SEBA-227481 format. One record per residue: residue number from 1; x, z, y of N, C-alpha, C in turn. Coordinates in steps of 0.001 Angstrom, whole numbers, plus 500000, padded with zeros to 6 digits. Layout:
SEBA-227481
NUM; X; Z; Y; X; Z; Y; X; Z; Y
...
***
This chain:
SEBA-227481
1; 622039; 895159; 727352; 622571; 895452; 726024; 623978; 896042; 726156
2; 624266; 897131; 725465; 625618; 897687; 725508; 626657; 896665; 725061
3; 627771; 896612; 725789; 628844; 895678; 725481; 630057; 896445; 724972
4; 631165; 895755; 724838; 632358; 896302; 724197; 632694; 897720; 724667
5; 632763; 897929; 725982; 633187; 899233; 726518; 632119; 900299; 726330
6; 630846; 899926; 726536; 629778; 900903; 726354; 629686; 901352; 724896
7; 629895; 900411; 723974; 629869; 900749; 722551; 630984; 901733; 722213
8; 632169; 901522; 722783; 633276; 902450; 722557; 632936; 903842; 723095
9; 632296; 903894; 724245; 631905; 905188; 724810; 630910; 905899; 723886
10; 629900; 905173; 723414; 628892; 905791; 722554; 629500; 906246; 721231
11; 630470; 905487; 720716; 631143; 905922; 719481; 631731; 907313; 719653
12; 632379; 907556; 720779; 633011; 908848; 721029; 631984; 909980; 721153
13; 630749; 909631; 721491; 629716; 910661; 721622; 629395; 911330; 720287
14; 629794; 910700; 719183; 629576; 911301; 717862; 630822; 912010; 717333
15; 631875; 912086; 718136; 633105; 912751; 717689; 632918; 914213; 717289
16; 631955; 914947; 717877; 631776; 916339; 717446; 631425; 916500; 715974
17; 631059; 915412; 715308; 630763; 915499; 713880; 631978; 915335; 712984
18; 633114; 914989; 713544; 634312; 914757; 712737; 634731; 916012; 711970
19; 635098; 915786; 710721; 635597; 916832; 709814; 634531; 917876; 709491
20; 633281; 917530; 709684; 632174; 918434; 709350; 631333; 917831; 708232
21; 630683; 918724; 707466; 629863; 918285; 706338; 628404; 918103; 706774
22; 627821; 916985; 706356; 626421; 916697; 706673; 625513; 917653; 705909
23; 624667; 918361; 706645; 623728; 919307; 706043; 622368; 918666; 705750
24; 621944; 917777; 706634; 620625; 917148; 706477; 620591; 915858; 707286
25; 619673; 914973; 706919; 619475; 913715; 707643; 617981; 913542; 707876
26; 617612; 913282; 709127; 616208; 913024; 709453; 616075; 911584; 709920
27; 615110; 910858; 709353; 614911; 909451; 709704; 613443; 909172; 710030
28; 613229; 908321; 711018; 611921; 907690; 711196; 611969; 906402; 710377
29; 611789; 906560; 709075; 612081; 905495; 708132; 611227; 904260; 708233
30; 610114; 904324; 708978; 609241; 903167; 709107; 609620; 902279; 710290
31; 610674; 902628; 711026; 611048; 901878; 712220; 611942; 900694; 711856
32; 611995; 899708; 712784; 612701; 898446; 712535; 614198; 898637; 712323
33; 614781; 899691; 712850; 616225; 899855; 712707; 616633; 900054; 711242
34; 615666; 900367; 710371; 615945; 900549; 708940; 615635; 899290; 708135
35; 615624; 898123; 708787; 615261; 896892; 708084; 616306; 896436; 707074
36; 617541; 896989; 707130; 618556; 896605; 706140; 618971; 897753; 705230
37; 618379; 898915; 705411; 618659; 900040; 704517; 617434; 900946; 704480
38; 617095; 901420; 703289; 615963; 902325; 703165; 616386; 903724; 703616
39; 615499; 904406; 704317; 615825; 905731; 704840; 616228; 906701; 703739
40; 615588; 906609; 702585; 615920; 907523; 701488; 617320; 907259; 700953
41; 617741; 906001; 700934; 619094; 905656; 700500; 620122; 906235; 701465
42; 619833; 906126; 702754; 620744; 906645; 703766; 620849; 908162; 703667
43; 619727; 908821; 703500; 619724; 910275; 703399; 620506; 910752; 702180
44; 620203; 910161; 701026; 620895; 910564; 699796; 622390; 910277; 699867
45; 622768; 909214; 700575; 624164; 908827; 700640; 625001; 909627; 701618
46; 624355; 910319; 702577; 625106; 911045; 703597; 625122; 912558; 703406
47; 624063; 913117; 702890; 624006; 914575; 702748; 625126; 915062; 701825
48; 625873; 916048; 702288; 626992; 916600; 701536; 628322; 915910; 701793
49; 628300; 914781; 702523; 629534; 914065; 702829; 630175; 914606; 704112
50; 631476; 914452; 704229; 632211; 914874; 705417; 632515; 913639; 706267
51; 632243; 913742; 707554; 632522; 912626; 708459; 634030; 912539; 708701
52; 634635; 911385; 708355; 636085; 911234; 708381; 636606; 910520; 709625
53; 635858; 909579; 710186; 636359; 908819; 711321; 635375; 907746; 711736
54; 635762; 906984; 712753; 634892; 905926; 713254; 635716; 904873; 713970
55; 635134; 903702; 714138; 635783; 902625; 714862; 634721; 901662; 715392
56; 635137; 900811; 716327; 634221; 899817; 716878; 634781; 898424; 716645
57; 633882; 897472; 716671; 634260; 896063; 716651; 633215; 895323; 717466
58; 633602; 894879; 718665; 632637; 894212; 719518; 631479; 895128; 719857
59; 630293; 894726; 719461; 629094; 895511; 719751; 628666; 896368; 718563
60; 629526; 896497; 717550; 629175; 897235; 716350; 630075; 898449; 716155
61; 629555; 899420; 715415; 630288; 900642; 715108; 630259; 900908; 713609
62; 631334; 901544; 713128; 631407; 901961; 711736; 631814; 903424; 711690
63; 631021; 904243; 711003; 631327; 905664; 710825; 631625; 905902; 709356
64; 632802; 906466; 709099; 633275; 906669; 707732; 633018; 908110; 707285
65; 632571; 908245; 706044; 632315; 909551; 705448; 633075; 909645; 704124
66; 633257; 910843; 703647; 633962; 911051; 702383; 633228; 910343; 701242
67; 633984; 910053; 700175; 633384; 909416; 699010; 633117; 907940; 699175
68; 633664; 907315; 700239; 633487; 905879; 700435; 632208; 905479; 701138
69; 631483; 906430; 701719; 630250; 906107; 702425; 630566; 905606; 703834
70; 629925; 904529; 704246; 630105; 903944; 705577; 628745; 903692; 706207
71; 628578; 904157; 707423; 627355; 903930; 708195; 627660; 902937; 709302
72; 626953; 901805; 709306; 627106; 900814; 710360; 626009; 900970; 711384
73; 626376; 900869; 712657; 625414; 901024; 713748; 625564; 899873; 714734
74; 624466; 899222; 715049; 624401; 898249; 716139; 623323; 898756; 717094
75; 623674; 898892; 718364; 622769; 899524; 719324; 621658; 898613; 719804
76; 621782; 897305; 719582; 620743; 896403; 720040; 620636; 896390; 721556
77; 619411; 896296; 722065; 619182; 896203; 723509; 619238; 897552; 724202
78; 618703; 898584; 723554; 618491; 899849; 724265; 618960; 901071; 723500
79; 619670; 900892; 722392; 620090; 902040; 721600; 621199; 902827; 722267
80; 621272; 904104; 721944; 622381; 904930; 722392; 622603; 906068; 721409
81; 623817; 906583; 721406; 624188; 907708; 720556; 624501; 908912; 721434
82; 624116; 910098; 720955; 624497; 911322; 721657; 624528; 912463; 720657
83; 625164; 913555; 721041; 625143; 914741; 720184; 624314; 915822; 720852
84; 623720; 916673; 720022; 622827; 917724; 720487; 623114; 918995; 719692
85; 622414; 920053; 720031; 622592; 921314; 719328; 622161; 921191; 717869
86; 622702; 922052; 717032; 622274; 922102; 715636; 620775; 922376; 715581
87; 620109; 921760; 714634; 618670; 921946; 714518; 617881; 921150; 715529
88; 618473; 920089; 716074; 617803; 919251; 717073; 616455; 918765; 716550
89; 615414; 918956; 717334; 614070; 918491; 716988; 613930; 917040; 717434
90; 613826; 916092; 716507; 613837; 914684; 716901; 612678; 914324; 717822
91; 613001; 913614; 718907; 611980; 913079; 719774; 611389; 911808; 719194
92; 610437; 911243; 719903; 609717; 910062; 719428; 610653; 908909; 719115
93; 611712; 908751; 719905; 612615; 907615; 719744; 613947; 907997; 719099
94; 614069; 909220; 718608; 615279; 909670; 717911; 615140; 909302; 716434
95; 615479; 908066; 716103; 615145; 907523; 714790; 616096; 907972; 713673
96; 617275; 908457; 714045; 618208; 908994; 713051; 618864; 910240; 713629
97; 618783; 911339; 712895; 619463; 912579; 713281; 620281; 913050; 712084
98; 621590; 913125; 712249; 622489; 913636; 711212; 622853; 915062; 711607
99; 622474; 916018; 710793; 622637; 917428; 711136; 623826; 918049; 710419
100; 624654; 918749; 711188; 625771; 919535; 710670; 625480; 921008; 710983
101; 626355; 921887; 710571; 626100; 923318; 710778; 626035; 923682; 712255
102; 626828; 922992; 713087; 626909; 923390; 714490; 626527; 922298; 715485
103; 626175; 921126; 715001; 625872; 920029; 715920; 624979; 919014; 715218
104; 624248; 918254; 716005; 623441; 917150; 715483; 623867; 915862; 716167
105; 623942; 914770; 715400; 624256; 913452; 715941; 622984; 912616; 715925
106; 622674; 911990; 717052; 621381; 911332; 717222; 621570; 909862; 717593
107; 620804; 908994; 716933; 620684; 907585; 717314; 619285; 907405; 717886
108; 619240; 907068; 719166; 617975; 906912; 719887; 617809; 905450; 720273
109; 616616; 904906; 720066; 616395; 903491; 720386; 614905; 903262; 720620
110; 614516; 903221; 721884; 613082; 903129; 722167; 612531; 901718; 721973
111; 613393; 900685; 722023; 612908; 899319; 721823; 613102; 898830; 720385
112; 613889; 899537; 719598; 614073; 899279; 718171; 614686; 897914; 717845
113; 615540; 897410; 718736; 616307; 896211; 718400; 617635; 896578; 717731
114; 617938; 897856; 717664; 619158; 898307; 717006; 619059; 898145; 715501
115; 620159; 898466; 714813; 620220; 898226; 713378; 621143; 899239; 712719
116; 620722; 899727; 711544; 621562; 900587; 710714; 621902; 899868; 709419
117; 623153; 900028; 708984; 623580; 899510; 707680; 624263; 900651; 706932
118; 624311; 900530; 705595; 624944; 901586; 704809; 625670; 900981; 703625
119; 626843; 901551; 703354; 627659; 901122; 702205; 628184; 902372; 701521
120; 628146; 902371; 700193; 628622; 903525; 699444; 629443; 903025; 698258
121; 630753; 903059; 698415; 631610; 902570; 697347; 633014; 902294; 697845
122; 633869; 901787; 696980; 635270; 901537; 697378; 635381; 900389; 698375
123; 636395; 900458; 699215; 636658; 899381; 700156; 635675; 899334; 701308
124; 635918; 898378; 702190; 635038; 898200; 703338; 633853; 897321; 702957
125; 632697; 897563; 703549; 631543; 896698; 703273; 631801; 895283; 703785
126; 631193; 894305; 703145; 631393; 892905; 703515; 630935; 892654; 704940
127; 629842; 893316; 705361; 629330; 893077; 706708; 630274; 893589; 707791
128; 631275; 894368; 707421; 632293; 894806; 708385; 633601; 894043; 708196
129; 633993; 893866; 706965; 635282; 893236; 706658; 635311; 891763; 707046
130; 634148; 891127; 707156; 634091; 889696; 707447; 633916; 889385; 708931
131; 633966; 890396; 709787; 633784; 890163; 711216; 634952; 889365; 711796
132; 634713; 888561; 712826; 635790; 887772; 713430; 636759; 888668; 714198
133; 637954; 888162; 714536; 638908; 888978; 715292; 638323; 889437; 716631
134; 638581; 890691; 716984; 638166; 891186; 718280; 638987; 890545; 719384
135; 638448; 890526; 720607; 639102; 889809; 721702; 640416; 890466; 722129
136; 640653; 891717; 721754; 641911; 892374; 722077; 642855; 892440; 720876
137; 642473; 891835; 719767; 643320; 891809; 718590; 644253; 890595; 718627
138; 645346; 890667; 717857; 646298; 889561; 717809; 645652; 888285; 717279
139; 644652; 888434; 716422; 643988; 887267; 715856; 643222; 886443; 716866
140; 642901; 887048; 718019; 642259; 886287; 719080; 643365; 885735; 719972
141; 643750; 884485; 719724; 644836; 883854; 720463; 644330; 882564; 721106
142; 645246; 881822; 721747; 644848; 880591; 722433; 644281; 879549; 721471
143; 644806; 879526; 720259; 644277; 878583; 719275; 642824; 878881; 718953
144; 642523; 880162; 718764; 641141; 880532; 718468; 640231; 880251; 719664
145; 640723; 880520; 720868; 639919; 880236; 722056; 639641; 878742; 722164
146; 640652; 877913; 721964; 640448; 876467; 722006; 639426; 876015; 720977
147; 639505; 876562; 719768; 638537; 876208; 718723; 637123; 876591; 719127
148; 636986; 877780; 719730; 635670; 878246; 720163; 635094; 877326; 721231
149; 635925; 876933; 722184; 635452; 876071; 723266; 635055; 874690; 722744
150; 635774; 874188; 721753; 635417; 872891; 721185; 634148; 872982; 720341
151; 633974; 874092; 719630; 632747; 874281; 718850; 631520; 874322; 719760
152; 631693; 874888; 720951; 630588; 874990; 721910; 630811; 874048; 723090
153; 631388; 872887; 722830; 631848; 871990; 723898; 630732; 871527; 724829
154; 629497; 871436; 724350; 628386; 870965; 725178; 627580; 872109; 725775
155; 628046; 873322; 725612; 627353; 874495; 726161; 627958; 874872; 727501
156; 627133; 875413; 728426; 627723; 875991; 729635; 628711; 877086; 729242
157; 629790; 877199; 730002; 630838; 878150; 729656; 630297; 879565; 729532
158; 629365; 879953; 730401; 628793; 881302; 730325; 628112; 881518; 728972
159; 627356; 880536; 728518; 626676; 880666; 727229; 627673; 880755; 726090
160; 628739; 879955; 726151; 629748; 879990; 725095; 630409; 881358; 725001
161; 630658; 881996; 726154; 631314; 883305; 726159; 630468; 884391; 725502
162; 629170; 884184; 725413; 628291; 885199; 724835; 628108; 885024; 723324
163; 628768; 884035; 722740; 628659; 883784; 721304; 629480; 884836; 720556
164; 628808; 885746; 719863; 629482; 886856; 719195; 630325; 886418; 718004
165; 630126; 885198; 717524; 630957; 884699; 716435; 632377; 884427; 716901
166; 632563; 884249; 718206; 633881; 883967; 718755; 634373; 885041; 719725
167; 633449; 885670; 720443; 633817; 886629; 721486; 633074; 887957; 721279
168; 633354; 888648; 720171; 632604; 889875; 719874; 632788; 890935; 720954
169; 631663; 891455; 721419; 631696; 892517; 722413; 631460; 892049; 723825
170; 631628; 890754; 724083; 631404; 890243; 725435; 629924; 889954; 725617
171; 629342; 890572; 726629; 627933; 890373; 726953; 627786; 889830; 728362
172; 626609; 890037; 728932; 626266; 889376; 730181; 627163; 889782; 731345
173; 627337; 891085; 731561; 628120; 891481; 732741; 629599; 891167; 732547
174; 630120; 891336; 731323; 631523; 891025; 731080; 631780; 889523; 731220
175; 630832; 888718; 730747; 630976; 887278; 730906; 631068; 886880; 732367
176; 630197; 887464; 733202; 630247; 887172; 734637; 631562; 887629; 735254
177; 632020; 888818; 734861; 633263; 889363; 735420; 634456; 888486; 735039
178; 634508; 888042; 733796; 635606; 887201; 733326; 635650; 885886; 734102
179; 634500; 885229; 734232; 634472; 883930; 734901; 634778; 884061; 736385
180; 634315; 885143; 736997; 634612; 885369; 738423; 636110; 885573; 738634
181; 636731; 886390; 737806; 638169; 886611; 737951; 638965; 885344; 737638
182; 638452; 884526; 736740; 639141; 883293; 736368; 638892; 882168; 737362
183; 637917; 882357; 738266; 637582; 881310; 739230; 636906; 880117; 738598
184; 636151; 880360; 737520; 635488; 879283; 736792; 633981; 879357; 736973
185; 633373; 878233; 737298; 631917; 878177; 737464; 631254; 878350; 736101
186; 630214; 879167; 736005; 629594; 879429; 734696; 628896; 878232; 734082
187; 628609; 877179; 734877; 627916; 876010; 734331; 628854; 874938; 733802
188; 630162; 875090; 734012; 631104; 874106; 733457; 630904; 874033; 731939
189; 630893; 872835; 731399; 630785; 872710; 729951; 632057; 873237; 729294
190; 631881; 873978; 728237; 633015; 874645; 727589; 634089; 873658; 727151
191; 633699; 872446; 726805; 634656; 871460; 726337; 635375; 870712; 727438
192; 635046; 871013; 728701; 635627; 870264; 729813; 636763; 870996; 730519
193; 637204; 872108; 729979; 638277; 872858; 730632; 639635; 872230; 730355
194; 640499; 872244; 731377; 641869; 871797; 731192; 642734; 872921; 730660
195; 643971; 872594; 730324; 644873; 873583; 729734; 645104; 874779; 730649
196; 645274; 874516; 731944; 645506; 875613; 732891; 644286; 876519; 732977
197; 643095; 875922; 732976; 641860; 876717; 733026; 641678; 877533; 731750
198; 642025; 876953; 730613; 641903; 877679; 729346; 642840; 878882; 729323
199; 644063; 878691; 729788; 645007; 879812; 729842; 644504; 880894; 730786
200; 643964; 880497; 731927; 643414; 881477; 732870; 642244; 882225; 732239
201; 641377; 881508; 731542; 640244; 882144; 730865; 640733; 883133; 729817
202; 641712; 882727; 729028; 642260; 883594; 727986; 642803; 884894; 728581
203; 643582; 884779; 729632; 644167; 885969; 730259; 643107; 886890; 730855
204; 642067; 886306; 731428; 641031; 887138; 732041; 640139; 887796; 730978
205; 639946; 887131; 729842; 639212; 887770; 728740; 639937; 889035; 728308
206; 641235; 888921; 728105; 642037; 890081; 727706; 642020; 891150; 728799
207; 642168; 890749; 730040; 642250; 891684; 731158; 640951; 892454; 731350
208; 639835; 891731; 731414; 638547; 892391; 731646; 638200; 893317; 730487
209; 638479; 892894; 729263; 638176; 893732; 728101; 638972; 895029; 728146
210; 640266; 894926; 728462; 641105; 896116; 728550; 640675; 897012; 729710
211; 640355; 896407; 730861; 639906; 897185; 732019; 638599; 897913; 731723
212; 637672; 897215; 731050; 636380; 897824; 730739; 636536; 899014; 729806
213; 637392; 898890; 728799; 637625; 900004; 727886; 638266; 901185; 728614
214; 639171; 900890; 729522; 639870; 901960; 730257; 638931; 902693; 731217
215; 638065; 901969; 731899; 637218; 902578; 732932; 635895; 903082; 732355
216; 635162; 902201; 731683; 633833; 902564; 731176; 633926; 903219; 729805
217; 634766; 902689; 728944; 634843; 903196; 727575; 635440; 904572; 727454
218; 636161; 905024; 728482; 636788; 906346; 728406; 635796; 907448; 728718
219; 635193; 907415; 729893; 634221; 908469; 730245; 633107; 907958; 731144
220; 632788; 906652; 731017; 631659; 906043; 731724; 631844; 906110; 733244
221; 633063; 905912; 733713; 633303; 905864; 735150; 632677; 904610; 735754
222; 632323; 904682; 737050; 631838; 903506; 737752; 633010; 902573; 738047
223; 632873; 901280; 737751; 633938; 900329; 738080; 634191; 900293; 739587
224; 635420; 900000; 739993; 635738; 899969; 741422; 635025; 898834; 742147
225; 634924; 898971; 743472; 634250; 897971; 744287; 634983; 896638; 744304
226; 636225; 896611; 743861; 636979; 895363; 743809; 636541; 894470; 742651
227; 635742; 895008; 741714; 635194; 894210; 740624; 633919; 893517; 741089
228; 633522; 892483; 740369; 632209; 891870; 740609; 631095; 892806; 740171
229; 631349; 893592; 739150; 630353; 894444; 738497; 629439; 895196; 739468
230; 629952; 895941; 740465; 629054; 896727; 741316; 628185; 895889; 742247
231; 628470; 894595; 742357; 627795; 893746; 743343; 626805; 892771; 742717
232; 626748; 892711; 741392; 626018; 891644; 740709; 624587; 891992; 740333
233; 624172; 893229; 740529; 622926; 893687; 739924; 621673; 893323; 740690
234; 621785; 893025; 741960; 620577; 892733; 742729; 620846; 891621; 743727
235; 619772; 890983; 744175; 619897; 889939; 745175; 620464; 890526; 746461
236; 621239; 889724; 747167; 621804; 890190; 748430; 623228; 890682; 748321
237; 623790; 890717; 747104; 625164; 891147; 746939; 626134; 890118; 747494
238; 627303; 890570; 747844; 628328; 889665; 748353; 629568; 889727; 747481
239; 630285; 888638; 747446; 631504; 888535; 746640; 632589; 889425; 747236
240; 633142; 890356; 746468; 634190; 891239; 747003; 635487; 890503; 747320
241; 635637; 889286; 746850; 636855; 888519; 747118; 636722; 887680; 748381
242; 635542; 887082; 748606; 635380; 886150; 749724; 634420; 886648; 750796
243; 633602; 887650; 750468; 632607; 888146; 751419; 631396; 887254; 751552
244; 631290; 886227; 750741; 630164; 885300; 750790; 629060; 885756; 749837
245; 627810; 885307; 750078; 626706; 885738; 749214; 626905; 885304; 747762
246; 626501; 886164; 746855; 626531; 885840; 745433; 625287; 885050; 745052
247; 625409; 884233; 744034; 624303; 883437; 743514; 623828; 884064; 742213
248; 622516; 884149; 742051; 621929; 884641; 740804; 620981; 883580; 740273
249; 621237; 883098; 739061; 620362; 882117; 738443; 620501; 882196; 736928
250; 619586; 881560; 736228; 619640; 881548; 734768; 620488; 880374; 734300
251; 621513; 880694; 733519; 622398; 879678; 732946; 622526; 879978; 731459
252; 622236; 878990; 730641; 622283; 879204; 729198; 621290; 880252; 728744
253; 620171; 880389; 729463; 619128; 881332; 729091; 619356; 882756; 729541
254; 620442; 883029; 730282; 620740; 884392; 730711; 620925; 884443; 732226
255; 620450; 885522; 732842; 620679; 885723; 734264; 622176; 885825; 734513
256; 622656; 885027; 735436; 624089; 884913; 735702; 624352; 885109; 737186
257; 625417; 885829; 737491; 625808; 886073; 738874; 627214; 885498; 739083
258; 627380; 884747; 740182; 628688; 884164; 740458; 628821; 883881; 741951
259; 630026; 883538; 742355; 630333; 883229; 743744; 630707; 881752; 743857
260; 629933; 880995; 744638; 630263; 879586; 744811; 631608; 879402; 745504
261; 631935; 880344; 746395; 633204; 880244; 747119; 634391; 880485; 746203
262; 634253; 881460; 745309; 635355; 881802; 744414; 635333; 881016; 743116
263; 634171; 880439; 742771; 634013; 879715; 741510; 633367; 878348; 741761
264; 634049; 877457; 742461; 633441; 876169; 742794; 633197; 875327; 741558
265; 632131; 874542; 741629; 631818; 873619; 740526; 632637; 872352; 740714
266; 633511; 872018; 739801; 634336; 870799; 739975; 633490; 869532; 739847
***
């Protein structure tokens, strides 16, 4: 599933539509991604509007159009955004195509776990305005982290980190990277961390999120070999910090990769 940095990268893929007027909208309106908005409503609300800007929040995107129209996009498990030539002929999985005079913006999702939302009116839609603070925002501070850990006190730390109500944008690989850099075992119960461990976790959440946006979110560069990221994808990987074999197992229902040498279980 695309995480914070990948979502930022995909948002930029629709930048060629900025300051252009929507000429037409093509939808595969019977697909699951339209479960919260009817395709005809989306089409009527976008045609003739000018794309003004966009932003991300965790794993979600918001695209702003003139007249107060807002398009919300969640990529789900397999969704992606790209731009194509004007007059793009939608493929089987190109469920939304927004056409401008010189370019087309496409939302493709072959597994259909993604989601589209639409708002047309003054102010921000409630489904965007009510989102929790992002992990790089000032609102995400040590107090909020402590509250999150206590709310999920009986959960493995890895599972708690994937809770989007507290850590928007952090997914499986980012969770592993954060815990590896923090030297914390993913099975530690979230409520059992000491003050020093909580501070270390907080700093690594901020660090990994910023690093991911800089490396992956900018132009989809491969992370350096000094990260856990390049070593975690298959059995047989070794920890770049200790040179010892990495462990892969399911923790909190998700495949998790960690280093016993660098992340000992207390």
